[in-house]
C-alpha positions as CSV (number, residue, x, y, z in Angstrom):
1,M,56.8,77.4,58.4
2,R,59.4,78.5,60.9
3,H,62.8,76.8,61.4
4,L,63.8,75.2,64.5
5,E,66.9,77.7,64.9
6,D,63.9,80.3,65.6
7,I,63.0,78.4,68.8
8,E,64.4,78.4,72.1
9,E,63.9,75.6,74.6
10,K,63.6,75.8,78.3
11,P,62.9,72.8,80.7
12,G,59.3,72.1,80.7
13,N,58.4,74.8,78.4
14,I,58.8,75.6,74.7
15,I,59.1,79.5,74.4
16,P,59.4,80.9,71.0
17,K,61.5,84.1,70.0
18,K,59.5,87.0,68.8
19,I,58.5,85.5,65.5
20,G,54.9,86.4,65.1
21,L,53.0,83.1,65.7
22,P,49.7,82.0,64.2
23,K,47.1,82.9,66.6
24,V,45.1,80.2,68.7
25,K,41.5,79.9,69.1
26,Y,40.0,79.7,72.9
27,A,37.1,78.1,74.1
28,I,36.1,79.2,77.7
29,V,33.9,76.9,79.3
30,L,32.3,77.9,82.7
31,G,29.3,77.2,84.5
32,T,29.3,79.1,88.0
33,R,29.8,82.4,89.5
34,P,33.3,81.5,90.9
35,E,34.4,80.3,87.6
36,I,33.2,83.6,85.8
37,I,35.2,85.8,88.1
38,K,38.4,83.6,88.0
39,M,38.0,83.6,83.8
40,A,37.3,87.3,83.6
41,P,41.0,88.3,83.5
42,I,41.6,85.8,81.0
43,I,38.9,86.8,78.7
44,K,40.0,90.5,79.1
45,E,43.4,89.4,78.2
46,L,42.3,87.6,74.9
47,E,40.1,90.8,74.2
48,Q,43.1,93.0,74.6
49,R,44.9,90.7,72.4
50,G,42.6,90.4,69.7
51,L,42.4,86.8,69.9
52,D,39.6,84.6,69.0
53,Y,37.5,82.9,71.3
54,V,33.9,81.7,72.4
55,I,32.6,81.9,75.9
56,V,30.3,78.7,76.8
57,H,28.1,78.9,80.0
58,S,26.8,75.2,80.7
59,G,23.7,76.6,82.9
60,Q,24.9,74.6,85.7
61,H,24.1,77.6,88.1
62,Y,20.7,77.0,89.3
63,S,20.4,80.6,90.8
64,P,20.0,82.9,87.9
65,N,20.1,86.0,90.1
66,M,23.4,85.1,91.4
67,D,25.3,85.3,88.1
68,S,22.7,86.6,85.4
69,D,24.4,90.3,85.7
70,I,27.9,89.3,86.4
71,F,29.0,89.6,82.8
72,E,27.8,93.2,82.4
73,D,29.2,94.1,86.0
74,L,32.5,92.8,85.0
75,N,32.4,94.5,81.4
76,L,32.4,91.0,79.7
77,L,30.5,89.9,76.7
78,K,27.6,87.7,77.4
79,P,28.4,84.1,76.7
80,H,28.3,83.2,72.8
81,Y,26.5,79.7,73.9
82,N,24.3,78.6,77.1
83,L,23.8,75.0,77.5
84,K,21.1,75.3,79.9
85,V,21.6,72.1,81.6
86,G,20.3,73.1,85.0
87,S,20.4,71.3,88.3
88,N,20.6,67.8,88.5
89,S,22.5,64.8,90.2
90,R,26.3,65.2,89.4
91,K,26.4,62.2,87.3
92,K,23.6,63.3,84.8
93,Q,24.8,66.8,84.9
94,I,28.4,66.0,83.6
95,R,27.0,63.6,81.3
96,E,24.6,66.3,80.1
97,I,27.3,69.2,79.6
98,K,29.4,66.6,77.7
99,R,26.9,65.8,75.3
100,R,25.7,69.6,74.6
101,L,29.2,70.9,74.4
102,K,30.2,68.4,71.9
103,K,28.0,70.1,69.4
104,V,29.6,73.4,70.4
105,L,33.1,72.2,69.9
106,E,32.4,70.7,66.5
107,D,30.9,73.9,65.1
108,E,33.6,76.4,66.8
109,K,36.7,74.2,66.5
110,P,38.7,75.8,69.0
111,D,42.6,74.8,69.5
112,I,41.8,74.7,73.3
113,V,39.3,74.7,75.9
114,L,40.1,76.4,79.0
115,V,38.3,75.3,82.4
116,E,38.7,76.7,85.6
117,G,38.3,74.9,89.4
118,D,36.6,72.1,90.3
119,T,33.0,72.1,89.5
120,N,30.7,69.5,87.3
121,T,31.3,71.9,84.3
122,V,34.9,71.8,84.6
123,V,35.1,67.9,84.5
124,A,32.7,67.7,81.8
125,G,34.3,70.5,79.8
126,A,37.6,68.8,80.1
127,Y,36.5,65.2,79.0
128,A,34.4,66.7,76.0
129,A,37.4,68.2,74.6
130,S,39.7,65.6,75.4
131,N,37.4,63.0,73.6
132,M,37.6,65.2,70.6
133,G,41.2,65.6,70.6
134,I,41.2,69.3,71.5
135,K,43.9,70.5,73.9
136,V,42.7,71.0,77.5
137,G,43.9,73.9,79.7
138,H,43.1,73.9,83.6
139,V,43.3,76.9,85.5
140,E,43.6,76.7,89.3
141,A,45.1,73.1,88.8
142,G,46.6,71.0,91.5
143,L,44.6,71.9,94.5
144,R,43.8,69.4,97.0
145,S,41.9,68.8,100.2
146,H,42.9,65.6,100.4
147,D,39.1,64.4,101.3
148,R,37.7,62.2,98.5
149,R,34.3,62.3,100.1
150,M,33.8,65.9,98.5
151,P,32.9,65.8,94.7
152,E,34.9,68.9,94.3
153,E,38.0,67.0,94.9
154,I,37.3,64.2,92.6
155,N,36.4,66.7,89.9
156,R,39.9,68.5,90.7
157,I,41.8,65.1,90.2
158,L,40.1,64.0,87.0
159,T,40.5,67.2,85.3
160,D,44.1,67.4,86.1
161,R,44.5,63.9,84.8
162,I,43.4,64.6,81.2
163,S,44.6,68.2,81.0
164,D,47.4,69.1,78.6
165,Y,48.2,72.2,80.4
166,L,48.3,72.6,84.1
167,F,48.3,76.2,85.6
168,A,49.3,75.5,89.0
169,P,48.7,78.9,91.5
170,T,51.6,78.0,93.5
171,S,54.5,75.8,93.9
172,Q,52.5,73.8,96.5
173,S,50.0,72.8,93.9
174,K,53.0,71.9,91.5
175,E,54.0,69.5,94.3
176,N,50.5,68.1,94.7
177,L,50.7,67.3,90.6
178,L,54.1,66.0,90.8
179,T,53.3,63.5,93.6
180,E,50.6,62.0,91.5
181,G,52.8,61.4,88.4
182,I,51.8,64.4,86.4
183,E,54.5,65.1,83.8
184,E,56.4,68.1,85.0
185,N,56.5,69.7,81.5
186,K,52.7,69.9,81.5
187,I,52.7,71.9,84.8
188,Y,53.2,75.7,85.0
189,V,53.2,77.8,88.0
190,T,51.5,81.2,87.3
191,G,50.0,82.5,90.4
192,N,46.0,82.5,90.7
193,T,43.7,84.6,88.3
194,I,41.6,85.4,91.7
195,V,44.5,88.1,92.5
196,D,43.8,89.7,89.0
197,A,40.1,89.7,89.7
198,T,40.3,91.2,93.0
199,L,42.5,94.0,92.0
200,Q,40.8,94.7,88.7
201,H,37.2,94.7,90.4
202,L,37.5,96.2,93.8
203,E,37.5,99.7,91.9
204,I,34.7,99.0,90.2
205,G,32.8,97.8,93.2
206,N,33.7,100.9,95.2
207,R,31.8,103.2,92.5
208,N,29.0,100.5,92.0
209,S,28.0,98.5,94.8
210,H,25.2,100.5,96.1
211,N,23.7,97.1,97.7
212,A,26.6,96.8,99.9
213,K,26.6,100.5,101.2
214,S,23.0,100.1,101.8
215,L,23.5,96.9,103.9
216,I,26.4,98.4,106.0
217,E,24.2,101.4,106.7
218,R,21.4,99.1,108.1
219,L,23.9,98.0,110.8
220,N,24.1,99.4,114.4
221,T,27.7,99.5,114.1
222,S,30.5,100.0,111.7
223,D,32.3,96.7,112.9
224,Y,30.8,93.6,111.4
225,V,31.7,89.9,110.2
226,F,31.0,88.6,106.8
227,L,29.4,85.3,106.8
228,T,28.8,82.7,104.1
229,L,27.7,79.2,104.0
230,H,26.9,77.1,101.1
231,R,28.6,73.8,101.2
232,Q,26.7,70.5,101.3
233,S,28.6,69.1,104.2
234,N,27.4,72.2,106.2
235,V,24.0,73.1,105.2
236,D,22.4,69.7,104.4
237,S,22.7,68.3,107.6
238,K,20.5,69.8,110.0
239,K,22.8,68.7,113.0
240,Q,25.9,70.5,111.4
241,L,23.8,73.5,110.3
242,K,22.4,73.9,113.8
243,I,25.7,73.6,115.4
244,I,27.3,76.4,113.3
245,L,24.4,78.8,113.8
246,E,24.1,78.3,117.5
247,E,27.8,79.1,118.0
248,I,27.6,82.0,115.3
249,V,25.0,83.9,117.2
250,K,27.0,84.2,120.4
251,I,29.3,86.4,118.4
252,P,27.4,89.7,118.5
253,R,26.6,89.5,122.3
254,E,30.5,88.6,123.1
255,Y,32.1,91.2,120.8
256,G,29.7,93.7,119.9
257,L,30.1,92.7,115.9
258,E,27.0,92.4,113.9
259,I,26.9,89.8,111.3
260,I,26.1,90.2,107.8
261,F,25.1,86.8,106.3
262,P,24.0,86.9,102.4
263,M,22.4,83.7,102.3
264,H,23.2,81.2,99.3
265,P,19.8,79.7,97.9
266,R,20.9,76.2,99.4
267,T,21.5,77.9,102.5
268,K,18.1,79.6,102.9
269,K,16.1,76.8,101.7
270,M,17.7,74.3,104.3
271,I,17.2,76.9,107.0
272,S,13.6,77.0,106.4
273,R,13.3,73.1,105.9
274,Y,15.0,72.6,109.3
275,S,13.1,75.3,111.2
276,L,16.2,77.0,112.0
277,G,15.0,80.6,111.2
278,R,15.3,81.7,114.8
279,Y,19.0,81.8,114.6
280,V,19.1,84.3,111.6
281,E,16.6,87.0,113.2
282,R,17.5,90.5,112.9
283,G,17.3,90.8,116.8
284,K,20.1,88.4,117.2
285,G,22.6,90.9,115.6
286,I,22.5,88.9,112.1
287,L,21.5,90.9,109.1
288,A,20.4,88.0,106.9
289,T,19.8,89.0,103.4
290,E,19.1,87.4,99.8
291,A,22.3,86.5,98.0
292,V,24.8,89.4,96.9
293,G,26.1,90.0,93.5
294,Y,30.0,89.6,93.1
295,L,31.0,93.2,93.4
296,D,28.7,93.8,96.5
297,C,30.2,90.7,98.0
298,L,34.0,92.0,97.3
299,Q,33.0,95.4,99.2
300,L,31.4,93.5,102.1
301,E,34.7,91.5,102.3
302,S,36.9,94.4,102.0
303,K,35.2,96.3,105.0
304,A,34.5,93.5,107.2
305,K,36.6,92.8,110.5
306,L,36.5,89.3,110.1
307,I,35.2,86.8,107.3
308,M,33.7,83.5,108.0
309,T,33.1,81.0,105.0
310,D,33.1,77.7,103.7
311,S,34.0,78.9,100.5
312,G,37.4,78.4,98.8
313,G,37.2,81.6,96.9
314,L,36.6,84.0,99.6
315,Q,39.8,82.2,101.8
316,E,41.9,83.6,98.9
317,E,40.1,86.8,98.7
318,S,40.3,87.4,102.4
319,C,44.1,86.8,102.0
320,I,44.5,89.1,99.2
321,L,42.3,91.8,100.9
322,G,44.1,91.8,104.2
323,V,41.1,90.5,106.2
324,P,41.4,87.7,108.9
325,C,39.1,84.5,107.7
326,I,37.8,81.5,109.7
327,T,37.0,78.6,107.5
328,L,34.3,76.6,108.7
329,R,35.4,73.3,107.4
330,E,37.5,70.2,108.4
331,N,39.9,70.6,105.4
332,T,41.1,73.2,103.0
333,E,42.6,73.0,99.5
334,R,43.9,76.6,100.2
335,P,46.7,75.4,102.5
336,E,48.8,78.4,101.6
337,T,46.1,80.6,103.4
338,L,46.8,78.9,106.7
339,E,50.7,79.0,106.3
340,V,50.9,82.9,105.8
341,G,48.6,83.2,108.8
342,S,45.3,84.8,106.9
343,N,43.2,81.9,107.5
344,T,42.2,79.6,110.2
345,L,40.4,76.3,109.9
346,I,38.1,75.3,112.5
347,G,37.9,71.6,111.8
348,K,35.3,70.3,114.4
349,E,36.1,72.7,117.0
350,Y,33.1,74.9,116.8
351,Y,32.8,75.2,120.7
352,K,36.2,77.4,120.4
353,L,34.4,79.7,117.6
354,L,34.4,82.6,120.2
355,D,38.0,82.0,121.1
356,Y,39.0,81.9,117.3
357,V,37.2,85.1,116.8
358,G,38.9,86.8,119.8
359,K,42.3,85.8,118.6
360,L,41.9,87.0,115.1
361,L,40.5,90.2,116.1
362,K,43.9,91.1,117.9
363,K,45.7,89.9,115.1
364,G,47.5,91.9,112.4
365,N,47.2,91.5,108.6
366,D,50.9,91.7,107.6
367,W,50.9,88.4,105.9
368,K,52.3,87.9,102.2
369,N,50.0,87.1,99.8
370,P,51.0,84.0,98.2
371,Y,49.0,83.8,95.0
372,G,50.9,86.1,92.4
373,D,51.2,89.9,91.4
374,G,48.0,90.2,89.6
375,K,49.3,89.3,86.1
376,T,48.4,85.6,86.0
377,A,46.1,85.8,83.1
378,A,48.9,87.5,80.9
379,K,51.2,84.5,81.9
380,I,48.6,81.8,80.9
381,V,47.9,83.3,77.6
382,E,51.5,83.8,76.8
383,I,52.2,80.2,77.5
384,I,49.5,79.0,75.5
385,Q,50.2,81.5,72.5
386,N,53.9,80.4,72.5
387,N,53.2,76.4,72.8
388,L,49.8,76.0,70.7
389,G,51.0,78.9,68.2
390,L,54.3,76.8,67.7
391,M,52.7,73.7,67.3
392,K,50.4,75.3,64.6
393,C,53.7,76.7,63.1
394,V,55.2,73.4,62.4
395,E,52.2,71.4,61.1
């Protein structure tokens, strides 16, 4: 047992001196491709430090092609467990993840469960751990769109409420948590692991993203817009999806830019269901493809003149990569990108899309990345080792 004089205290954090604390066992719970990407730097950090961990994949993602190979692409171990919950309603999916995860946690006995983001897997993993008395760490805590119609917003709020360690990417995220009454000593501003992931994987993609190179070669120009759409609010409504597509097809005619559009399975299904395929024909200047892998996606983003998306992750990646972004939503939980000028929120003004495109094509990219220095994973692991290691030491 270590003595109290071996410990230094700082406000909100307990930081031990270099005393060789006991190792902490981690359970990394994830369920979708964005979670895998943002957790990858943490997994690699645990591996480098020789720490004990297990990866649990909920199987929430209903498109195996979108994340089946990503562990190999990112040089990660395959998940130790796959709960195979599949697609279902939000309530049923959360309930089933909790039920199946409980058995894994009983067998593995981790000291902490780490979750990332705002999916059903995140809130289910946090609740399962909390109900069993296991510490919960929420990576990317404190993000808020302030739109409770979004299931992701509810997931964020609930997960933050029950987490023991809240790793906020920015000071603004921390303020969101403090405003909601979260104790300050639980909150750590660490930056965002998306910076770690982007910097680590961009070079890998340069060497290995053959699909991205092939897609670019199929264009009639080297200048293109990279487009993604997947959110329920955009693609599940025929009226909304049609409005978006009608404005997007004007871009090639107006600016001579082609559009690369890897279609999320949900989006592809809805375009077919609503008979909107005429808007994504090759002759309209749009190269619509199947969904692409993460490394290809990163390469396509990095070489684009402009990104248009409703994805939270792409808002961050575009900011890091220095590519202007138009977010096809009414709100964003990444307000930092708006403040630095890398991102433009379209709201309901789709009739102004061409004007937005024109302005951004003339704009520079000298904004400052607000998400950190690419060392977020090391900071998170260090915080946990210091705090939980100390707790194990004095038990």
